[in-house]
C-alpha positions as CSV (number, residue, x, y, z in Angstrom):
1,M,86.8,91.9,96.9
2,T,84.3,90.4,94.5
3,S,80.8,91.7,94.0
4,E,79.4,88.6,95.7
5,T,81.6,89.2,98.7
6,G,80.4,92.8,98.8
7,E,76.8,91.7,98.7
8,A,77.4,89.3,101.6
9,I,78.9,92.1,103.7
10,D,76.0,94.4,102.8
11,A,73.5,91.7,103.8
12,R,75.2,91.3,107.1
13,Q,75.3,95.0,107.7
14,A,71.6,95.2,107.0
15,L,70.9,92.4,109.5
16,V,72.8,94.3,112.2
17,V,71.0,97.6,111.5
18,W,67.6,96.0,111.7
19,A,68.5,94.2,114.9
20,L,69.9,97.3,116.5
21,N,66.9,99.3,115.7
22,E,64.8,96.9,117.8
23,L,66.8,97.4,121.0
24,G,64.3,97.8,123.9
25,E,61.4,96.2,122.1
26,Q,59.4,94.2,124.6
27,D,56.5,92.9,122.5
28,P,57.3,89.7,120.6
29,N,53.9,89.9,118.9
30,K,55.4,92.4,116.5
31,Y,57.7,89.6,115.1
32,Y,55.1,86.8,115.3
33,R,52.6,88.9,113.3
34,V,55.0,89.2,110.4
35,C,56.7,85.7,110.5
36,A,54.2,83.4,112.2
37,S,50.9,85.1,112.5
38,Q,49.2,81.9,113.7
39,F,51.1,82.3,116.9
40,A,50.6,86.0,117.4
41,D,48.8,87.2,120.5
42,R,49.5,84.0,122.4
43,R,51.5,85.8,125.1
44,A,51.5,82.9,127.5
45,E,52.9,80.5,125.0
46,H,55.9,82.6,124.0
47,S,56.5,85.0,126.8
48,G,59.9,83.6,127.8
49,S,61.7,82.8,124.6
50,W,61.2,84.6,121.4
51,C,64.7,85.0,120.1
52,G,64.1,82.6,117.2
53,I,61.2,84.5,115.8
54,F,63.1,87.7,116.3
55,C,66.0,86.3,114.2
56,L,63.6,85.2,111.5
57,W,61.9,88.7,111.5
58,V,65.3,90.4,111.1
59,L,66.1,88.1,108.1
60,H,62.8,89.0,106.6
61,E,63.2,92.7,107.1
62,A,66.7,92.7,105.7
63,G,65.4,90.9,102.6
64,I,67.3,87.7,103.1
65,A,64.5,85.3,104.1
66,T,61.3,85.4,102.2
67,D,59.3,82.5,103.7
């Protein structure tokens, strides 16, 4: 296994750890505040679907996405 492959596996493991640590979280504003603050606290607009912002948050927390 190359160093690059090992880094990819480590990054994937970090993603899983961050995501699993959020099990049970019910407030999407936590994720909006970090990744798209202009949409935070707009509960009516994103009450039903916030999986995309969660995924982006996980990428940020794992250090993979920076913007």
